[in-house]
MARMARPA-754604 format. One record per residue (C-alpha): z negated, y, x; residue number from 1; residue in one letter. Coordinates in nm, 3 decimals, padded with zeros to 5 digits, m for minus. Each point is the difference from the previous one (the first is absolute). Last residue first. Example, Ala and Ser with C-alpha at 12.3 -4.5 7.8 and 13.67 -1.06 7.14 Angstrom:
> m00.714,m00.106,01.367,2,S
> m00.066,m00.344,m00.137,1,A
This chain:
> 01.170,00.825,02.485,499,R
> m00.064,00.265,m00.266,498,R
> m00.217,00.295,00.092,497,R
> m00.323,00.029,m00.199,496,L
> m00.002,00.288,m00.246,495,G
> m00.079,00.367,00.049,494,C
> m00.265,00.201,m00.188,493,T
> m00.306,m00.191,00.119,492,A
> m00.329,00.125,m00.151,491,P
> 00.109,m00.158,m00.223,490,G
> 00.070,m00.279,m00.247,489,E
> 00.319,m00.187,m00.097,488,L
> 00.226,00.101,00.290,487,V
> 00.320,m00.200,00.041,486,R
> m00.001,m00.275,00.264,485,G
> 00.231,m00.248,m00.171,484,E
> m00.294,m00.222,m00.097,483,P
> m00.180,00.301,m00.156,482,D
> m00.221,00.229,00.208,481,F
> m00.366,00.103,m00.006,480,R
> m00.199,00.267,00.185,479,S
> m00.375,m00.070,m00.015,478,G
> m00.147,00.185,00.297,477,H
> m00.034,m00.261,00.276,476,L
> 00.046,m00.331,m00.182,475,P
> 00.371,00.068,m00.067,474,C
> 00.134,m00.196,m00.295,473,D
> 00.337,m00.179,m00.018,472,W
> 00.078,m00.100,m00.356,471,S
> 00.049,m00.309,m00.212,470,R
> m00.266,00.110,m00.250,469,E
> m00.226,m00.305,00.011,468,A
> 00.087,m00.125,00.349,467,D
> m00.061,00.335,00.171,466,N
> 00.147,m00.043,00.349,465,W
> m00.154,00.203,00.280,464,R
> 00.123,00.315,00.175,463,V
> m00.051,00.082,00.366,462,I
> m00.136,00.350,00.045,461,G
> 00.222,00.267,00.152,460,G
> m00.132,00.325,m00.145,459,L
> 00.206,00.058,m00.316,458,H
> 00.321,m00.199,00.046,457,S
> m00.192,m00.326,m00.004,456,C
> 00.131,m00.234,00.270,455,V
> 00.113,m00.336,m00.141,454,A
> 00.364,00.107,00.020,453,S
> 00.205,m00.162,m00.272,452,V
> 00.141,m00.345,m00.073,451,A
> 00.082,m00.116,m00.352,450,H
> 00.085,m00.351,m00.117,449,E
> 00.139,m00.033,m00.352,448,V
> m00.093,m00.291,m00.228,447,G
> m00.192,00.213,m00.247,446,D
> m00.219,00.132,00.284,445,V
> 00.003,m00.133,00.357,444,R
> m00.187,00.187,00.272,443,C
> 00.036,00.111,00.362,442,V
> m00.193,00.287,00.160,441,A
> 00.112,00.061,00.358,440,T
> m00.216,00.089,00.299,439,P
> 00.237,00.081,00.291,438,T
> 00.013,m00.244,00.294,437,G
> 00.372,00.021,00.073,436,V
> 00.085,m00.323,m00.181,435,R
> m00.215,00.088,m00.299,434,D
> m00.377,m00.031,m00.005,433,L
> m00.155,m00.128,m00.321,432,R
> m00.170,00.138,m00.309,431,V
> m00.004,m00.236,m00.295,430,E
> 00.092,00.007,m00.367,429,G
> m00.002,m00.273,m00.263,428,V
> 00.115,00.021,m00.360,427,G
> 00.271,m00.261,00.053,426,E
> m00.040,m00.179,00.333,425,A
> 00.080,00.159,00.336,424,V
> 00.307,m00.072,00.211,423,T
> m00.029,m00.095,00.364,422,G
> m00.039,00.237,00.296,421,S
> m00.344,m00.094,00.121,420,G
> m00.201,00.213,00.242,419,L
> m00.309,00.039,m00.216,418,T
> m00.312,00.020,00.219,417,L
> 00.130,00.307,00.183,416,L
> 00.032,00.159,m00.345,415,P
> m00.382,00.043,m00.008,414,R
> m00.025,00.219,00.311,413,L
> 00.140,00.315,m00.163,412,W
> m00.231,m00.038,m00.298,411,G
> m00.291,m00.069,00.232,410,T
> 00.036,00.342,00.160,409,T
> 00.055,00.206,m00.317,408,L
> m00.268,m00.206,m00.175,407,E
> m00.256,00.092,00.267,406,V
> 00.091,00.368,m00.027,405,A
> m00.026,m00.018,m00.380,404,V
> m00.344,m00.163,00.035,403,S
> m00.112,00.296,00.211,402,A
> 00.155,00.227,m00.261,401,N
> m00.209,m00.164,m00.270,400,L
> m00.324,00.032,00.194,399,R
> 00.065,00.362,00.094,398,A
> 00.091,00.087,m00.357,397,S
> m00.321,m00.163,m00.123,396,A
> m00.206,00.207,00.244,395,P
> 00.199,00.318,m00.078,394,L
> m00.028,m00.013,m00.379,393,G
> m00.290,00.238,m00.045,392,A
> 00.169,00.237,00.247,391,L
> 00.256,00.074,m00.273,390,E
> m00.281,00.198,m00.160,389,R
> 00.086,00.275,00.250,388,T
> 00.277,00.084,m00.247,387,S
> 00.361,m00.041,00.106,386,W
> 00.139,m00.215,m00.281,385,P
> m00.173,00.209,m00.271,384,D
> m00.077,m00.236,m00.291,383,F
> m00.355,00.125,m00.062,382,A
> 00.136,00.357,00.007,381,S
> 00.180,m00.071,m00.328,380,A
> m00.322,m00.010,m00.205,379,W
> m00.001,00.369,m00.087,378,Q
> 00.358,m00.022,m00.118,377,Q
> 00.201,00.306,00.092,376,H
> 00.319,00.181,m00.092,375,G
> 00.248,00.160,00.234,374,D
> 00.291,m00.187,m00.162,373,L
> 00.054,m00.220,00.307,372,I
> m00.372,m00.075,00.035,371,R
> m00.048,m00.064,m00.370,370,G
> 00.302,m00.229,m00.004,369,A
> m00.138,m00.196,00.294,368,L
> m00.350,m00.026,m00.149,367,A
> 00.128,m00.114,m00.340,366,L
> 00.232,m00.247,00.172,365,A
> m00.286,m00.140,00.208,364,A
> m00.212,m00.039,m00.313,363,A
> 00.288,m00.196,m00.155,362,V
> 00.013,m00.230,00.302,361,G
> m00.380,m00.032,00.004,360,N
> m00.005,m00.108,m00.366,359,T
> 00.278,m00.259,m00.015,358,M
> m00.020,m00.033,00.378,357,G
> m00.321,m00.201,00.017,356,W
> 00.094,m00.260,00.265,355,K
> m00.172,00.194,00.284,354,S
> 00.200,00.315,m00.088,353,Y
> 00.128,00.077,00.350,352,G
> 00.273,00.238,m00.107,351,G
> 00.118,00.360,m00.015,350,A
> 00.187,00.211,00.253,349,V
> 00.106,00.363,00.027,348,L
> 00.250,00.191,00.211,347,L
> m00.020,00.363,m00.117,346,R
> m00.353,00.069,00.126,345,D
> 00.061,m00.144,00.344,344,S
> m00.296,00.192,00.147,343,G
> m00.199,m00.311,00.085,342,P
> 00.242,m00.293,m00.009,341,L
> 00.137,m00.203,m00.293,340,I
> m00.147,00.266,m00.226,339,P
> m00.182,m00.114,m00.316,338,G
> m00.118,m00.312,m00.181,337,V
> m00.160,m00.286,00.192,336,W
> m00.191,m00.246,m00.215,335,P
> m00.369,m00.070,00.073,334,L
> m00.171,m00.311,00.142,333,A
> m00.041,00.123,00.363,332,H
> 00.185,m00.309,00.123,331,H
> 00.290,00.062,m00.235,330,P
> 00.114,m00.301,m00.210,329,V
> 00.376,m00.012,m00.043,328,Y
> 00.156,m00.197,m00.284,327,D
> 00.283,m00.249,m00.031,326,Q
> 00.097,m00.201,m00.305,325,A
> 00.065,m00.363,m00.086,324,S
> 00.163,m00.193,m00.281,323,W
> m00.020,m00.299,m00.232,322,A
> 00.118,m00.024,m00.360,321,H
> m00.010,m00.239,m00.297,320,T
> m00.282,m00.243,00.078,319,E
> m00.128,m00.212,m00.289,318,V
> m00.373,00.023,m00.079,317,A
> m00.159,m00.293,m00.185,316,D
> m00.248,m00.075,00.280,315,P
> m00.142,00.355,00.013,314,F
> m00.293,m00.034,00.242,313,H
> 00.139,m00.260,00.241,312,G
> 00.352,00.114,m00.080,311,L
> m00.084,00.346,00.130,310,T
> m00.164,m00.123,00.321,309,W
> 00.292,m00.233,00.070,308,Q
> 00.254,00.276,m00.049,307,R
> m00.188,00.248,00.221,306,L
> m00.025,m00.258,00.277,305,G
> 00.370,m00.078,m00.037,304,D
> 00.088,00.368,00.036,303,L
> m00.207,00.018,00.317,302,H
> 00.161,m00.320,00.129,301,S
> 00.342,00.158,m00.050,300,E
> m00.098,00.275,00.244,299,E
> m00.033,m00.262,00.272,298,S
> m00.172,00.058,00.335,297,T
> m00.085,00.347,m00.126,296,A
> m00.010,00.297,00.239,295,A
> 00.326,00.177,m00.083,294,G
> m00.165,00.239,m00.243,293,T
> m00.378,m00.024,00.010,292,K
> m00.124,m00.225,m00.277,291,H
> m00.037,m00.005,m00.377,290,G
> m00.106,m00.287,m00.224,289,D
> 00.010,00.225,m00.309,288,G
> 00.162,00.016,m00.340,287,G
> m00.002,m00.174,m00.337,286,V
> 00.187,00.134,m00.302,285,L
> m00.044,m00.183,m00.331,284,L
> 00.288,00.060,m00.238,283,L
> m00.021,00.107,m00.362,282,S
> 00.135,m00.092,m00.340,281,G
> 00.362,m00.102,m00.063,280,D
> 00.164,00.332,00.091,279,P
> m00.246,00.053,00.288,278,A
> m00.304,00.225,00.033,277,P
> m00.171,00.001,00.341,276,T
> m00.325,m00.165,00.096,275,D
> m00.234,00.061,00.291,274,R
> m00.157,m00.194,00.286,273,L
> m00.047,00.068,00.372,272,S
> m00.140,m00.256,00.245,271,R
> m00.085,00.096,00.357,270,A
> m00.076,m00.278,00.247,269,P
> m00.265,00.110,00.034,268,G
> m00.290,00.129,m00.205,267,D
> 00.022,00.335,m00.180,266,V
> 00.214,m00.159,m00.269,265,S
> 00.224,00.215,m00.216,264,L
> 00.023,00.006,m00.379,263,Y
> 00.197,00.207,m00.251,262,M
> m00.086,m00.079,m00.361,261,G
> 00.087,m00.223,m00.292,260,D
> 00.082,m00.325,00.175,259,V
> 00.195,m00.316,m00.090,258,A
> 00.189,00.120,m00.306,257,Q
> 00.109,m00.322,m00.169,256,E
> 00.210,m00.304,00.093,255,P
> 00.049,00.142,00.352,254,T
> 00.314,00.118,00.179,253,R
> m00.073,00.078,00.361,252,F
> 00.080,00.284,00.241,251,A
> m00.074,m00.019,00.373,250,L
> m00.068,00.273,00.253,249,G
> m00.052,m00.002,00.374,248,Y
> m00.142,00.223,00.269,247,S
> 00.149,00.145,00.316,246,R
> m00.200,00.229,00.225,245,A
> 00.094,00.262,00.259,244,P
> m00.317,00.121,00.177,243,K
> m00.037,00.374,00.041,242,A
> m00.040,00.275,00.258,241,R
> 00.252,m00.112,00.264,240,A
> 00.295,00.023,m00.241,239,F
> m00.108,00.357,m00.073,238,F
> 00.115,00.095,00.349,237,A
> 00.027,00.372,m00.089,236,G
> 00.363,00.008,00.103,235,R
> 00.133,m00.349,m00.067,234,D
> 00.222,00.096,m00.293,233,L
> 00.037,m00.255,m00.281,232,I
> m00.343,00.088,m00.134,231,P
> m00.182,m00.308,m00.135,230,M
> m00.035,00.041,m00.377,229,N
> 00.360,00.128,m00.019,228,T
> m00.064,00.333,m00.171,227,A
> 00.129,00.206,00.293,226,L
> 00.016,00.349,m00.151,225,V
> 00.240,00.248,00.160,224,V
> m00.014,00.377,m00.057,223,T
> 00.272,00.265,00.026,222,G
> 00.252,m00.280,00.002,221,A
> 00.358,m00.043,00.119,220,G
> 00.181,m00.322,m00.081,219,A
> 00.187,m00.250,00.214,218,S
> 00.247,m00.279,m00.067,217,G
> 00.037,m00.366,m00.091,216,V
> m00.222,m00.171,00.262,215,D
> m00.260,00.272,m00.045,214,T
> m00.088,00.314,00.196,213,V
> m00.244,00.253,m00.145,212,V
> 00.063,00.334,00.175,211,D
> m00.303,00.225,m00.034,210,Y
> 00.048,00.362,m00.096,209,P
> m00.070,00.291,00.236,208,A
> m00.321,00.197,m00.063,207,S
> m00.139,m00.057,00.348,206,G
> 00.155,m00.321,00.125,205,H
> 00.087,m00.237,m00.283,204,G
> 00.248,m00.199,00.205,203,G
> m00.011,m00.378,m00.011,202,H
> m00.051,m00.282,m00.247,201,V
> 00.117,m00.349,00.089,200,R
> 00.137,m00.325,m00.136,199,H
> m00.022,00.052,m00.376,198,V
> 00.147,m00.293,m00.193,197,R
> 00.234,00.073,m00.290,196,A
> 00.038,m00.268,m00.269,195,G
> m00.143,00.211,m00.282,194,E
> 00.047,00.375,m00.045,193,V
> m00.223,00.181,m00.250,192,I
> 00.090,00.359,m00.091,191,T
> m00.259,00.226,m00.162,190,A
> 00.101,00.239,m00.278,189,G
> m00.288,m00.010,m00.248,188,H
> 00.145,m00.290,m00.198,187,A
> 00.054,m00.182,00.331,186,R
> m00.372,00.017,00.081,185,A
> m00.093,m00.115,m00.350,184,D
> 00.244,m00.292,00.013,183,A
> m00.133,m00.104,00.342,182,A
> m00.359,00.022,m00.124,181,L
> 00.084,m00.206,m00.309,180,A
> 00.172,m00.268,00.209,179,D
> m00.294,m00.002,00.242,178,L
> m00.250,m00.049,m00.284,177,L
> 00.191,m00.288,m00.158,176,D
> 00.033,m00.132,00.355,175,L
> m00.377,m00.007,00.039,174,P
> m00.051,m00.214,m00.313,173,D
> m00.343,00.108,m00.119,172,L
> m00.376,m00.025,00.047,171,Q
> m00.262,00.263,m00.072,170,L
> m00.377,00.051,00.024,169,Q
> m00.228,00.035,m00.301,168,D
> m00.315,m00.166,00.133,167,P
> m00.125,m00.026,00.360,166,V
> m00.173,m00.331,00.072,165,M
> m00.176,m00.112,00.317,164,V
> m00.053,m00.375,m00.009,163,A
> m00.257,m00.277,00.001,162,G
> m00.053,m00.351,00.127,161,R
> 00.329,m00.133,m00.132,160,V
> 00.066,m00.345,m00.139,159,R
> 00.353,m00.108,m00.078,158,F
> 00.228,00.013,m00.303,157,P
> m00.048,00.378,m00.040,156,L
> m00.171,00.195,m00.280,155,P
> m00.230,00.185,00.244,154,L
> m00.369,m00.027,00.085,153,D
> m00.289,00.201,00.140,152,D
> 00.139,00.347,m00.061,151,V
> m00.068,00.307,00.212,150,W
> 00.127,00.341,m00.109,149,T
> 00.251,00.267,00.104,148,A
> m00.010,00.279,m00.260,147,K
> m00.164,00.232,00.252,146,E
> 00.300,00.035,00.229,145,V
> m00.156,00.294,00.187,144,G
> 00.073,m00.113,00.355,143,A
> m00.364,m00.101,00.050,142,R
> 00.034,m00.214,m00.313,141,H
> 00.314,m00.165,00.135,140,L
> m00.168,m00.060,00.336,139,A
> m00.300,m00.167,m00.168,138,E
> 00.229,m00.225,m00.201,137,L
> 00.191,m00.091,00.315,136,E
> m00.321,m00.088,00.181,135,S
> m00.097,m00.226,m00.290,134,R
> 00.341,m00.167,00.024,133,A
> m00.041,m00.062,00.372,132,S
> m00.351,m00.142,m00.044,131,R
> 00.122,m00.221,m00.284,130,V
> 00.285,m00.120,00.221,129,G
> m00.246,m00.110,00.267,128,A
> m00.179,m00.209,m00.262,127,T
> 00.331,m00.150,m00.106,126,T
> 00.237,00.022,m00.300,125,T
> 00.018,00.378,m00.029,124,A
> 00.209,00.204,m00.242,123,Y
> 00.173,00.337,00.020,122,A
> 00.081,00.090,m00.360,121,C
> 00.245,00.233,m00.174,120,A
> m00.033,00.044,m00.377,119,S
> 00.338,00.027,m00.167,118,R
> 00.216,00.260,m00.170,117,H
> 00.363,m00.108,m00.028,116,Q
> 00.312,00.197,00.081,115,L
> 00.344,00.049,m00.150,114,A
> 00.194,00.302,00.122,113,V
> 00.088,00.224,m00.295,112,D
> 00.061,00.310,00.213,111,H
> m00.289,00.223,m00.115,110,D
> m00.250,m00.287,m00.019,109,R
> 00.108,m00.139,00.337,108,C
> m00.028,00.344,00.160,107,F
> m00.343,00.062,m00.148,106,R
> m00.136,m00.339,00.115,105,E
> 00.152,00.041,00.346,104,V
> m00.158,00.346,00.037,103,W
> m00.342,m00.127,m00.109,102,A
> 00.014,m00.279,00.260,101,L
> 00.113,00.247,00.267,100,A
> m00.285,00.237,m00.080,99,E
> m00.249,m00.287,00.020,98,L
> 00.149,m00.118,00.330,97,N
> m00.021,00.342,00.162,96,A
> m00.350,00.064,m00.136,95,D
> m00.120,m00.334,00.138,94,A
> 00.136,00.076,00.348,93,Y
> m00.154,00.346,m00.022,92,K
> m00.335,m00.157,m00.086,91,R
> 00.021,m00.231,00.302,90,L
> 00.084,00.298,00.220,89,V
> m00.313,00.189,m00.110,88,S
> m00.205,m00.319,00.031,87,V
> 00.068,m00.016,00.373,86,P
> 00.260,m00.235,00.151,85,H
> 00.037,m00.341,00.163,84,R
> m00.233,m00.230,m00.194,83,R
> 00.069,00.188,m00.324,82,A
> 00.377,m00.057,00.029,81,V
> m00.053,m00.376,00.022,80,R
> m00.252,00.021,m00.284,79,S
> 00.267,00.167,m00.212,78,F
> 00.265,m00.258,00.096,77,Q
> m00.205,m00.307,m00.095,76,T
> 00.226,m00.118,m00.283,75,G
> 00.177,00.312,m00.121,74,Q
> m00.170,00.099,m00.323,73,Q
> 00.148,00.349,m00.020,72,V
> 00.293,m00.150,m00.188,71,S
> 00.371,m00.005,m00.064,70,V
> 00.064,m00.370,00.052,69,K
> 00.368,m00.053,00.069,68,A
> m00.006,m00.350,00.154,67,T
> 00.251,00.160,00.236,66,S
> 00.329,m00.152,00.108,65,G
> 00.224,00.278,m00.129,64,G
> m00.242,00.259,00.138,63,T
> 00.015,m00.154,00.349,62,T
> 00.368,00.055,00.058,61,G
> 00.316,m00.050,m00.205,60,A
> m00.134,00.218,m00.283,59,G
> 00.309,00.221,m00.021,58,V
> 00.274,m00.149,00.215,57,H
> 00.071,m00.073,00.367,56,R
> m00.040,00.275,00.261,55,A
> m00.114,00.264,m00.249,54,E
> 00.075,00.372,00.038,53,V
> m00.149,00.237,m00.258,52,V
> 00.157,00.348,m00.005,51,L
> m00.193,00.287,m00.157,50,V
> 00.090,00.359,m00.091,49,S
> m00.329,00.163,m00.095,48,R
> m00.048,00.129,m00.354,47,G
> m00.362,m00.100,m00.060,46,A
> 00.110,m00.298,m00.210,45,R
> 00.208,m00.113,00.297,44,A
> m00.308,00.013,00.224,43,L
> m00.214,m00.214,m00.231,42,L
> 00.280,m00.250,m00.064,41,A
> 00.081,m00.034,00.370,40,A
> m00.364,m00.053,00.096,39,T
> m00.039,m00.266,m00.269,38,T
> 00.321,m00.164,00.119,37,L
> m00.102,m00.010,00.365,36,G
> m00.358,m00.110,m00.055,35,T
> 00.069,m00.284,m00.245,34,I
> 00.300,m00.133,00.188,33,G
> 00.333,00.168,00.066,32,A
> m00.025,00.074,00.374,31,G
> 00.098,00.304,00.206,30,V
> m00.049,00.326,m00.189,29,V
> 00.226,00.290,00.097,28,V
> m00.134,00.338,m00.109,27,V
> 00.158,00.344,m00.045,26,D
> 00.339,m00.157,00.034,25,W
> 00.323,00.067,00.190,24,E
> 00.302,m00.224,m00.045,23,G
> 00.082,m00.359,00.089,22,S
> m00.100,m00.360,m00.060,21,V
> 00.255,m00.196,m00.199,20,D
> m00.068,m00.356,m00.107,19,P
> 00.275,m00.187,m00.183,18,P
> m00.106,m00.014,m00.366,17,T
> m00.271,m00.252,m00.072,16,A
> 00.036,m00.341,m00.160,15,S
> m00.320,m00.052,m00.194,14,R
> m00.276,m00.208,00.153,13,V
> m00.154,m00.233,m00.255,12,P
> m00.317,00.133,m00.166,11,H
> m00.179,m00.293,m00.165,10,R
> 00.048,m00.222,00.306,9,D
> m00.115,00.289,00.215,8,R
> m00.325,00.019,m00.196,7,W
> m00.067,m00.375,00.012,6,V
> 00.028,00.025,00.376,5,S
> 00.273,m00.181,00.184,4,T
> m00.021,m00.286,00.248,3,L
> 00.290,m00.238,m00.052,2,A
> m00.104,m00.338,m00.144,1,M
């Protein structure tokens, strides 16, 4: 079964007009996910000329693979922020997410986007999990989320030892929301170009416009917003501040509605549960089993683990969809929203949502639009990429980058153990040395053998085969490529050279 999210299956990609990137714009937004399209809609409503440039198609990235919980109950995220930052920052983080949640609810109401109100729960199944959940409840209360409460039990087919519950949160189909945002942006004059990958941004000196260079042309921009989760430009070294993580999703048909709430375990491996309406009832969505991108021995085994866990608790469930998505988890626990470098006030970035982009991504758009329109959100300073609060993430950054250095070395040594030149089996990929000693990535997909450079075009890591998604994944900073070497995920902007 091909990996595709239930949302993408419901929203097949429409044939787009040939991409054309040209002209002069007040703002060029790179990326058509939740942040990019919300930013574009807000700016277009305010009368700015806006161009959105998307490498693939609307929703092709993380948003289209989201579990789409719009909630301030975010597992143990609030306690993670509380351990690294003062209460004033914690409250700003809460305010940002609460404002984003309210904005999404208003927008969906005004644009007839279906959503469901649900309680959101972070549940514990172990003694250690209870301690984590209690800490999360305390952090939520310190942040001002007073309606968060403790419950001793939940209507789930397994025993829990308690949970943090926040009532009246939201769930939806994220592509319903993106389609409405795109329509709203276009209705107010924005242009959205799909199938155009940005390779570089230069210029912008003084008051001069930036030149946004894509593979189908260039556009001038007074301001550029990189809404690509991980910035596609290396200036600012955001790739060194966060861990790239892949997690998995499964959809199941069940005889009756399996859950009536949004649930997330605080114990590992993570287990996420929610329902979604379907024409013949509802589907059960199960997510989790995440890992660092490119670091799994077998990605398929993570999907299998999620399947077996689900069938153990919901034995009548029948799988309909399987997919994966990529997130970035900053070491200092907060998103980055603002200048790519100090003083670069017209080249802005947004990302690092720690798997909670449906609220943080909208909050980022509100902050970006406010900044560009000379407005202000009091909470926006908590997301400043160049605050001294970044120091809170330095120890974790140092540890991760030490492991990146080790992986860079061992990745180049690993092909020495694979000197063969034979064919590979269907669905298999391996990195080997070619006749001149160059690492080459060889795979066979749908009966066709592909050979590309195994050297990631970002910073030279050696890619690894992802057996679930049939892709080449870089374990350094999370860039991903299809069997033919085309970019699937950044920070890389160029593909792998064909051999």
